[in-house]
MARLODREN-6813 format. One record per residue (C-alpha): residue number from 1; x, y, z. Coordinates in Angstrom, 1 decimal, m for minus. Example, Ala and Ser with C-alpha at 12.3 -4.5 7.8 and 13.67 -1.06 7.14 Angstrom:
2
1_12.3_m4.5_7.8
2_13.7_m1.1_7.1
//
This chain:
194
1_m0.3_m0.3_m0.1
2_2.7_2.4_1.0
3_4.5_2.0_m2.7
4_1.2_2.3_m4.3
5_0.7_5.5_m2.3
6_4.2_6.8_m3.4
7_3.8_6.0_m6.9
8_0.4_8.4_m6.8
9_1.7_11.2_m5.1
10_4.7_11.3_m7.3
11_2.8_11.2_m10.4
12_0.5_13.5_m9.2
13_3.1_16.4_m10.2
14_3.9_15.5_m13.2
15_2.2_17.6_m15.8
16_0.1_16.8_m18.5
17_0.9_18.6_m21.4
18_m2.1_19.0_m24.4
19_m1.7_19.8_m27.7
20_m1.9_23.5_m27.5
21_0.6_23.3_m24.8
22_3.0_21.8_m27.2
23_2.6_23.5_m30.1
24_3.0_27.0_m27.6
25_6.5_25.2_m26.2
26_7.5_24.2_m29.7
27_7.0_27.8_m30.7
28_8.6_29.4_m28.1
29_11.4_27.4_m28.7
30_11.9_28.8_m32.0
31_11.6_32.0_m30.6
32_14.2_31.9_m28.7
33_16.6_30.2_m31.0
34_16.4_34.0_m32.7
35_17.1_35.8_m29.4
36_19.6_38.0_m30.1
37_23.6_37.3_m28.5
38_23.5_40.3_m26.8
39_20.7_41.4_m24.5
40_20.7_44.9_m22.2
41_18.4_45.9_m19.9
42_16.3_48.0_m22.2
43_15.0_46.9_m25.6
44_12.2_47.2_m28.1
45_8.9_45.0_m29.0
46_7.6_47.0_m31.9
47_9.8_48.6_m34.3
48_9.2_52.4_m34.5
49_7.5_52.3_m37.5
50_4.7_50.0_m36.3
51_1.3_51.9_m36.0
52_m0.1_52.5_m32.9
53_0.6_54.9_m29.3
54_3.6_54.6_m27.9
55_4.0_52.7_m24.9
56_7.2_52.0_m22.5
57_6.9_48.9_m20.0
58_9.0_49.6_m16.9
59_9.4_46.2_m15.1
60_11.1_44.7_m12.4
61_11.7_40.8_m11.8
62_12.0_39.0_m8.6
63_12.3_35.7_m7.4
64_9.8_34.0_m5.8
65_10.5_35.4_m2.3
66_9.2_38.7_m4.2
67_12.0_40.5_m2.5
68_15.1_39.1_m4.1
69_15.9_41.2_m7.8
70_16.2_38.4_m10.1
71_19.4_40.0_m12.1
72_20.3_38.7_m15.6
73_17.7_36.8_m16.3
74_16.0_36.8_m19.5
75_12.4_38.4_m20.0
76_11.2_37.6_m23.1
77_8.2_39.7_m23.9
78_5.2_39.6_m27.1
79_1.8_41.2_m28.1
80_m0.8_41.7_m30.6
81_m0.5_44.7_m33.0
82_m3.1_47.8_m32.3
83_m5.6_45.7_m34.4
84_m5.5_42.5_m32.0
85_m3.2_40.1_m34.8
86_m0.2_38.3_m33.3
87_0.9_37.2_m36.7
88_0.9_38.4_m40.4
89_m1.3_36.9_m42.7
90_m0.1_33.1_m44.0
91_2.6_33.2_m40.7
92_2.3_30.0_m38.6
93_0.4_30.4_m35.3
94_2.8_32.0_m32.8
95_5.1_33.6_m34.5
96_4.5_36.3_m32.9
97_5.6_39.0_m34.9
98_5.9_41.8_m31.9
99_8.5_40.1_m29.6
100_11.4_41.5_m27.6
101_14.2_40.3_m24.9
102_15.6_42.3_m22.2
103_18.3_41.3_m19.7
104_17.4_42.2_m16.4
105_20.0_44.7_m14.5
106_21.8_44.2_m11.0
107_17.9_45.6_m9.4
108_16.2_43.0_m11.7
109_14.8_45.7_m13.7
110_14.2_46.2_m17.9
111_12.1_48.3_m19.6
112_10.6_47.3_m23.4
113_9.3_50.2_m25.8
114_6.8_49.4_m28.0
115_3.4_50.1_m28.8
116_m0.2_49.9_m27.0
117_m1.6_46.4_m28.2
118_m5.0_45.9_m29.1
119_m7.7_43.6_m28.2
120_m8.2_40.4_m30.0
121_m10.4_40.9_m33.0
122_m14.1_40.1_m31.6
123_m13.8_39.4_m28.6
124_m14.0_40.7_m25.1
125_m10.7_39.5_m23.9
126_m8.6_42.8_m22.8
127_m5.4_43.5_m24.8
128_m2.5_42.6_m23.0
129_1.3_41.7_m23.1
130_2.5_38.0_m22.4
131_6.0_37.5_m20.3
132_8.5_34.5_m20.1
133_11.4_34.5_m17.6
134_14.5_32.7_m18.8
135_17.0_31.9_m15.5
136_19.6_29.8_m16.6
137_18.4_26.5_m17.6
138_14.9_27.0_m15.9
139_12.1_28.9_m17.7
140_8.6_30.2_m16.6
141_5.5_31.8_m17.2
142_5.7_34.8_m15.4
143_2.5_36.0_m16.5
144_1.1_39.1_m18.5
145_0.6_42.9_m18.4
146_m3.3_44.5_m18.4
147_m4.0_47.8_m18.8
148_m6.0_49.7_m16.1
149_m8.0_51.6_m17.7
150_m9.1_48.8_m20.5
151_m12.8_48.8_m20.2
152_m12.8_44.8_m21.0
153_m11.4_44.2_m17.8
154_m14.1_43.1_m15.8
155_m14.8_43.9_m11.9
156_m14.2_40.6_m11.2
157_m10.7_40.3_m12.7
158_m9.7_43.6_m11.1
159_m10.9_42.3_m8.3
160_m8.8_39.2_m8.0
161_m5.9_40.7_m9.5
162_m5.9_43.8_m6.5
163_m5.1_40.6_m4.3
164_m1.9_40.0_m5.8
165_m0.9_44.0_m4.6
166_2.0_45.1_m6.5
167_2.4_41.9_m8.3
168_m0.4_42.1_m10.1
169_m1.3_42.2_m13.5
170_m3.5_45.2_m14.4
171_m1.3_48.2_m14.0
172_m2.5_51.8_m14.1
173_m1.3_53.9_m17.7
174_0.5_57.3_m17.1
175_0.9_59.5_m20.4
176_3.9_61.8_m20.7
177_4.3_63.7_m24.1
178_2.5_61.2_m26.2
179_3.7_57.9_m24.9
180_2.0_55.8_m22.3
181_4.2_54.2_m19.2
182_3.3_51.2_m17.6
183_5.3_49.8_m14.0
184_4.9_46.4_m14.0
185_6.7_43.6_m10.9
186_7.4_40.3_m11.9
187_8.2_37.2_m9.6
188_8.7_34.0_m10.7
189_7.0_31.4_m9.3
190_8.0_27.1_m9.2
191_5.0_26.2_m10.1
192_5.0_28.3_m13.4
193_8.2_26.7_m14.5
194_7.9_24.3_m17.9
//
């Protein structure tokens, strides 16, 4: 009986991968193969020629304790264009045309210059930015960024996010000289390692 129980406990933690998970991981690995060799703490996601409202994401990444900066981590981010599309027509899914990489500085800080993404067409899904953090050989889903002024975010989502405090994903937007700015704090979570 003890042996069977041990087997059940061990297998309970084996992740089950679905077809969409495998497709996402393959796309992520293809994207990482195109990662620039040299990274700095400040990078671009959308090129300066991309139409849309200019946006700067000012971020900081922390270890799971939420206090220790994760210096040297690679932060990968991607989002839709202003029309809510990730890929060019005819491109394979998950090609993530607007994507970028930054290397966190000694205080875990990073910044991305980009445009404000659009919501998916014909949905009520709020506009957002996705983040993955790489630390050595480990990679983590690091959540996302949503914009507090987005009317598509429901009251229940806002209440749930408020409980996350400074690590919440719904962030206030301030505008300076035609450019929007957002402050974001990411915290890695061992349960989100993949």
